[in-house]
N, C-alpha and C positions, 0 to 999 in steps of 0.2 A: 681550093679554099673559097668556092663560089658561096653565094647567098644560101642559106638554109632556107628551104621553101617546104620540105616534106610535112613537118608537122605544123605548118604555120596558118592556122585559122586564127592565130592570135588577136590582132586587132578587131576583126570583124566578129569574133565570138562576143566581145564585150560591147559591140555597138549594135546588137541585133535589134534595130528598130527604135525604141524609145529614147536610148541614149541619155537620159538624164535632164532633158529639156522639157519635161512634163509641163505642159500648159502655159510655158513662157515664151513659145514661139521663137526658139533658137536661143534665148536669153543672152543675147549680146555676141559681139565678136571679140572682145578683150575682157580680161579681169585683172583686177589689182589683187594681187596674191602675197600672202605670207606662208611661210613653211617653215617646219623643223625638220633637219635631215640628220639621220643618223646611220652609220654603216651597219651596227649591230642592232638585232631586233630587242635584245634586252634593254639596250640604252633607250631606244625610242618608246619602250613600254614605261620606262621610269619617266619620261618626259609627259606621256599620256596620263600617268597618275597625278602628276604635278597640276595638269590641266584640269582634271576631274576634281581635284581638291579646291580648286577656285583661283589658282595663280593665273596672271594675265598672260596671254598668248606670247606677246613680245618678250616678256621676262623669262618665260620657259625656252624661248627661242635662242635669246642671248646666253643662256646657261648651258644648253643642251646641243644646239645645232652645230654641224660640224662643216658647214660651208661658208662662202663669202657673204651670205646674207645674215650673218650673225647679228647684226644691228636690228634685232627684233624680228628676224626672218623675212623682212621686207623684200620682195623680188619686184615691186612695181607693177606696172600695167604689162601684161603679156597678152599677145594675140594667138587665136585659134591657129595651130600649126607650128607655133614656136616652142611647144612643150613636148615632152614624151608622152605617148599614148595614154597610159594608165594616170599619170599626173593630170593631163588635160581633161581626160574624162571625168575625174573627180573634181577638178576645179570648176569646170562649167556646170556640173550637177549640184554644187553647194549653193545654198541661200547666202546672201551677204550678212556680215556681222562685224562686231567690233573686237578689238583686242582684249577689252575687259569683260566682254560676254561672248566668247568665240563660238561659232558653229564649225566644227571641224571634222576631218575624216577619221571615223573609228570603226574598224580598224585602220592602222597606218596604211599607206599605199607603197607598195613594193615597185621599184623600178631598178634599171641598171645602176643607178647611183646608190641605192640604198632604201631605207624606209623614211617615208615621209608623213607628217601630220600636216594637212593644208587647211587653211582658211582663206576666204575670200572677203575682200573690204569692199569691193565694188565692182560694178558690171557696166559696159558701155557698147553701143552698136559699132 
């Protein structure tokens, strides 16, 4: 039951060079993140429709998210290396925004935990 390495170009394939920090010189080492997490794709797509209809991110997170960050989806400040690969790549690639006018991942990001809609409220070095 050793580590699976045969098909594993996984993280390197998504980080082929430009890695989402276009023109921002690394764009910080930590991000203030909110997310909506759903196990099922159908539920995350329902949440996505609510966001697209103009609902605030924190309200959609409170209604739909299935994790401990239910209070508006706030995960707080997270550093590079503390998040799973696809989530981290998406979080650092996003521009900062507010819950009332969010810039979020569309389509949702799939990780081992389920499907995430991610938004970033702040970045710092």
